[in-house]
C-alpha positions in Angstrom: 15.3 33.0 2.6 16.6 31.0 5.6 20.2 30.1 6.1 21.1 26.6 5.8 23.6 25.0 8.2 26.1 22.9 6.0 27.4 19.7 7.6 31.1 19.3 8.5 30.7 15.5 8.8 29.4 12.8 6.7 27.3 9.7 7.6 28.8 6.4 8.7 26.7 3.3 7.7 26.2 0.8 10.4 24.1 -1.2 8.2 21.3 -0.4 5.7 19.0 2.2 7.1 21.1 2.8 10.2 23.8 5.5 10.3 26.0 7.5 12.6 26.5 11.2 12.4 28.5 13.5 14.5 27.2 17.3 15.0 29.3 19.9 13.5 30.9 20.7 16.8 31.5 17.1 17.4 30.1 17.0 20.9 26.9 15.2 19.9 26.6 11.7 17.9 23.4 11.2 16.1 22.0 8.0 14.8 19.7 8.4 12.0 17.5 5.4 11.5 15.0 3.9 9.1 11.9 2.7 10.9 8.5 2.2 10.8 5.3 3.7 12.8 1.7 2.5 12.9 -1.1 5.3 11.6 -4.7 4.9 11.6 -6.7 5.0 8.1 -10.3 5.3 7.8 -11.8 3.2 5.1 -15.8 2.8 4.8 -16.5 3.7 8.2 -14.0 1.6 9.8 -10.4 2.1 11.1 -7.6 0.2 10.1 -3.7 0.5 11.1 -1.0 0.5 8.6 2.9 0.5 8.8 4.4 3.7 7.5 8.3 4.0 6.7 9.9 6.9 8.7 13.2 8.1 9.5 14.1 8.9 13.2 16.8 10.9 14.8 18.5 9.6 18.0 21.0 11.2 20.2 23.9 9.4 22.0 23.4 9.8 25.5 27.2 8.9 26.4 30.3 11.3 26.4 31.5 12.1 23.1 34.4 14.2 23.5 36.0 16.0 20.4 39.9 16.6 20.4 40.2 13.9 23.3 41.9 10.6 22.8 39.0 8.6 24.0 37.0 5.6 22.5 33.3 5.0 22.6 32.6 2.1 24.8 32.1 -1.3 22.7 28.5 -1.3 23.5 27.6 2.2 22.6 25.1 0.8 19.8 22.9 -0.6 22.1 19.7 1.1 22.1 19.6 1.6 25.6 22.6 4.1 25.0 20.3 6.3 22.9 17.5 8.9 23.2 14.9 9.2 20.5 14.8 12.9 19.7 12.7 13.2 16.3 10.5 10.7 14.4 8.0 10.9 11.6 10.6 12.2 9.2 9.6 11.6 5.7 13.2 11.3 4.3 16.8 10.6 5.7 17.6 14.2 4.7 14.7 15.5 6.9 16.0 13.3 9.9 19.6 14.9 9.4 18.2 18.3 9.3 16.3 18.0 12.4 19.4 16.6 14.1 21.5 19.5 13.1 18.8 22.1 14.0 18.7 20.2 17.3 22.6 20.3 17.7 22.7 24.1 16.6 19.9 24.9 19.3 21.9 23.3 22.0 25.1 25.3 21.5 
């Protein structure tokens, strides 16, 4: 049986489908976002495209320093400040698990 890592922090809702989540060590800030991807669908010998709802994990590229009295910049929610790390997650919980897995691997 695999050991599941417990989360130390809770999600903070920015807006519906968009959440912030600090890593357990507080050094990485994750953004868990509902989105859509496009996938091909074969029907009757023709290929069409359809939109599929997915969840993504984005890592903040700025400095997040735990235990330091330092505020995030006012524009930290701008997408230019975030790196896409995981997509095509079926559920929000899957995206959170992927973010926690990547955080644990980085330490």
